[in-house]
N, C-alpha and C positions, 0 to 999 in steps of 0.2 A: 366623683366617684365611679369606681371601677365595679363590676359586679361582682370581683371576689371581694373588695372590701365593702359591700353588700351583705354580702353571705357570712363572710366571718362575724360580721356583727350580728345578725342573724344567730348563727350559732352560739354565740358568747351569751348572747339574753336567753337564747334556748337553754344555754348550761344552767346557768344563777338561777331562772325561774323552775328548773327540776330539782334542781339540790335540795328545798326541804322535804320533798317529796321521798329524795333516798333516805333522808332521817328516817322520816316515818313510815315508811313501807316496812323496813323489817318486823314491826310490834305494833302495826295498826291490827289485826286479826288477835293477837296474842294478847295484848292489851284486855281487849276485852273477851277471851275467855280466862283469863287471871283474874279477872275481879270480877269474874261468877258469871260472867252471860253464856249462854248457850248458843247453840249455830241457830236455833230458830230467834233469838234473841239477835245476834249478830246479821241474821238476813233483813231482820226487820229496818235496823240501821243500813243498810244497804239498800231499801227500797225506799227510804226515806229521802237517801243519797237520791238515786234515782228517779225517782219522780220529781223530788227539786229540780233535777236537772230538767227533766222534762217538760216542765214549766217554766223556767229561765232559760235556756240553751238558745232557742231561736232568737226572742225579746232581745237577749244583752248581746248577742252575734247584731244585730239591728241597731241596738245602741251603739256597739263601735264603728258601724260604717257611718251612723249620721254623725255622732258625738264626738265620736276621736277615736285612735286605736291605742295611742301614749296614756292618756289618764284612764281609761278603761284597765288598762296592761297593771297601771299602777295600783290602783283600787282593789284589783284582783291579789297583787300581791301581797297586800297591807291584811285584807282579808284571812291569805294564807297563815299571816302568820298570828291573827286575833285563833282561827282552828286548829293550828298547832300547841297555843295555849290552852284551849278549853279538854282539845287530848289532855295533855299532860295532868292535869285540874279531874277529870274527870272520874268520879267511882260510883257512878252509880248507870242505871240503863236511859234514863231520859239525859243526862249530859253528855252521854254518846250520841245519840240522837242530835241533840244540839250541834254538835263539834261538825258531825257527819251534815249535818243542813248549810251549817257554816262553810265546811269544806268546799260545797257544790254550790254555792256562790260562785265562789271562788274560782272551780273550775270551770264555770261558765262564761265566766267574764273573759278569762284566758285564752279559750280552747279557738279562736280564730284570728285574732287581733294579729299577733306576730308573723305567722305566716305569712297572712293578707296583703301585710304590709313588704314582707322581702318579694312577694310576688310581682308585686307593682313596681316598686323600686326597681326590679330587676327588668321587667318590660319596660319601664319606659326608658331604658339608659338602648335598649335592645327587645324589640317587639318578637321578636324569631329566637331569642336566648333558650337553649337548654334550662328545665326547671329541676328534673329528677336529680340531679347531683347535688342541687343545694336543699332541697326537701332531706332526700336522706344522709346528708350530711347533719341537719337539724335533727334528725333522730337520733344520730350515731354519738351528736352532742348532749341529747336528754339524756339516751341511756347510758354515758358515761358519768355526766352528773349524778344519777340514780347509782350509779355502781361506786363513787367516793363517799356518797353519802352511807348509803350501805355497808360498804369496808367500814367505814369510820364507828358504826354502830357496835360491830364486831369487836371492834380494838377496846371501845368503850367496856367492853365485859372482862378486859385486864386489869381494869383500875382498880387499887384495892380501895376496898369501903365500898364499890357499888357491884361488885360481881356475886355476894350472897344475897337470897332472895330476901332476907329480912333486914338490907340495909334501908337508911332512909330516904335515901337518893339510889333507885333502885334501877339497873340495867335495861329498863323495860320504859323509867319517867324522864331519863336525863336525855334522850333523841327527842322527845317532842318541842323540849325547851332549846334545842339546837335550830330546829329546823324554823319556829318562830323567829332566831335569830337571822338566820340564813335569809329569809323570807324577806324580813327587812333589808337586808343589803340588797335582793334581787328588783323591792320599788327604787331604790337608788338608782341603781346600774341603768334599769329603764328612766328614769327620768334625767339621767346623762347624757345615755347614749342613742335615744327613741327621738325620732321627730316624726310629726305631721308631713306626708307630701302635698295634699290638696288642702283645697281651703275650707275649712271644717266649720260650725256654727257651735259655739262653744253651748249654748244657749240650750241648759239641759232642758225645758220645754219643749225646744226643737230637735232634740232628741226623742223625747218620748214621742210628739207628733210623727216624725217621720222614721222612728223604728218601725211601728207596725206597717209601712207602707213597702219599707226591703223585705219584712217577712213575708209578707202577700206575696210578694214577688218569687221570692224565695219557696214559697211553696208552691206556687203556679209550676215552678222548674221542676220540682221534686214529684208533682202528678202526673206530669207531662211520661207519656209511655215511651220507654226508652231507658239508657244505662242507669240516667240517674236513680229512675224510680227502682230498679233492680239493684242498686250498688246500695242502698240505703236499706232495703230488705235486707241485703247478706251484712251490713251491719248489725242489725239486730240481731240475727241469729253468732254473730262472732263475738258481739256485745254478752251473750250469754255464756258462749263458749268460757272464754279468758276471764273475764270476770267469775266463774266458776274455779275455774284454779285458783284464780286469786285469795278469793273468801275460802277454801277448804286445805290448801297445801299445808299452812300453819297448826290447823289442828289436826291434822293427818299424822306430818313432822310430827307434832307435839307428844305424838303417844309414842316413839321410837326414840325421846331420850329423858335421862331424868331429874332436870331441873329448869324452874325460867333460867337463869342465868344462860346452863346447857342450850336451851330453844333460842335466846337471842342473841347467843354466839352464831348458832349454826343460821338461822333466817338472815343474820346479816350475812353470815358467806354466800347465801341463795342469792340474795336481793344482787347482792354484788354481782353475782355469776351469769344471773337473769339481764340485769342491765347490759354487761358485757356482751351476751349472746347476742342481746338484740341489738348491740352495736356493729358485733359482726357481720350480722345479717345485715344492715342497714347498707353499711361500707361496701357488701360485696352487690347488693341491689344498686348503692351509684356508680359501679364499675360496668353494668350490664348499660350497649350503647343504646340510647333513644333510637325509635323506628327497627328497622329491620322486619326479620320473621321472628324477635320475641315481642309479645304484647300483653299488654296488661293482665287483660282477661282470662288468659288461657295459665301465665303464670298463676294469679290470685286461686285458681281451681286449684291447682297441682299443691303450693304450698297448704290450702285449706285442710286438701285431705291428709296429707302426713302431717299437718298439726294434730289432726284428729286421734289418727293413728299412736301420736306420741300421748295425747291425753288418758285411753287405753293402755297404753302404758305404763302411765302413772299411776291410772286406777289399779293398777294389778300388783303394782311396788310392795314390797314386802321389809326391805330396806334403807336405808338414808341413800348412799349409794346410784342405786337402782332408780330409787325415785327421782333423787336429783336428775342421774342425765335424763332423763325425760323430760322434765320441770326444763331446764335449760333448752334442751333441741326444741320444746314446745316455744318458748321466746325468741330462739332464732331464728325459727320457721316466721314468726310474726312479723319479725323486726325486717324480714329481707319481702314480704309480702308487704307491707303499710304502704311505703313509696309509691308502687305500685297503684295500690287502691285510690291515693290522692291525685296520681296522672290521670286515671281517669274523671274525677270529681271536677279536677281544675278544667277538664277538657271540654265538660258540659255545662261550665256557669261562666258570666260575664263578672269583669271585673269590680262592676259595682255590687255586687252580690257573692261576692267571694268569700268574707269573713263571715256573711250569714249561713251561707252555705257549710263552709267549714265548721261552724255551729249545727247545721242539720247533722251533717256527718257523726258528729260528737254524740248528739243525740240521739241517734242511730241505735250506736252503741249502747245508751245507758237506759233506753227501754230494755234492751237484755238483760243492764243490771236489776233490774227492775223486776222483771222475769225471774232472775236466781232468785233475789232475795224473797219474793213471792211462793214461789214454788221449789226449787231445787233445792235451799235451805230446811225446808219441810221434808224433804225426801232426804236428807242430808240425815237429818234428826232421826227419823224415823226407821227409816231403811237402813240406814251408813253412809257413807260418802261415795266409796266407790260405785253403787247407781246412780248417785246424783251427775258422775262423771261422766258414766254412759249416754247420759243424755244431753250431756254438754259435746260429746264427740259425735252424737249423732246432728246436732244443730250443726257441725261444722260441715258434715257431709251435704247436710241440705246448701249452706252458704255458697258450697263449692260450684254446685247445680248452677246456680243464680249467675256466678262468675262466668262460667260456660255460655250462657245465654248471653251474658254481656260479648262477649266472643263470637256470636253468630251474629249479634246487632251488626258488629264491625264487618264481618264478613259479608252478610245482605247488603251495606251500606257502599262496601268497596267494589260488588256486584254491581250496584246500578250504578253506578259513576263510569263505566268502563264501554257501557251501549251510549251514553251521553253523548262521551266523547268521541266516540264513531260516528255520530250521526251530526257531530257538530264539525268533522274533516269531511264528511260526507256535501254536507251544505256549503263548503267552502270549494270544493272542489266544482262542483254546480254554478256556484257565484263564477269562478275563476276561469270555466267553461263558456 
């Protein structure tokens, strides 16, 4: 097994597991809006999503570390199929909440194991192997998968019999069914291509007992002063900002078109575009050489400031074309910055805690989602969407300050190394004399 073959499996499974999201993304919020939910109720669904993630993210990361990454990913894919079917059948606020909760369980189970398996395998082959290109490749694979699913949703709207708003199987009901099928295919792909690299106790009881131990170790890491704590704080602010964009863009653009079918077609194209933009951003990041003068903290700070400007531009847009340009730019910047954030995270944790801390990184984002659902959705319902987006933009400015603090820690550590090296050389000269 070579590093390249390990990366290819990682990329393929990432593509497979993200394809259902590609089918759901263009109609995720639109489905609720078209079935009578207002922004405040959709915000409650987001809150349920985020709170359930907060409760499950770290424990499920510990479950993957102690019980096994392969079975956890298979379970995640199957739950994704259940979630997609619930979304297809939802015709009430309660069912939407249930679908969101099931989706969170799936998300919590899948957020860390695949990347952790790639990193562990790569480092077994070569402990000093670079990882950013592999991580960026996975970001690109996931984005391209979402693009394919989303573009398929746009094509669906041209099929006779489902394009009209009164059709039996409408343009917003078929995508969840396709997502359920794709999720089942993803479970089969994981079962066939992924294997555990280290001895794992398959006892569920052992996993339940060992999981909290792994979680406590990860929380100890997160509580230590340093880059990880700052990164997780930035993750909360980034989760607030980017989930606001995801929550509000569909209601915002829906007012600019004349029918549900047209909105579905537009959102399919926008979701395709955002995935492609994120893939381009990740691809550019993979070409940036590791080390040298470019440091992850600096890149993160500048990227978040640019994304903040993009959100302000989106909030002020009055046409689809202008709004789409800002929307796609935000996701291109996000796709570029994410591998650098992961690089900071992986540098600060051990291999045994990696899946758990990846879940912790995802958890920090979901805390931001909770804030969006509880606060910004209510603000958007009462004071209109642009004002909520301004708050989202301000949160990215604060997050950029945390990335600057991470970079200052790096500079401090580098300065601390130089004097110690000089002292060591002086001691060697004294011994030589």
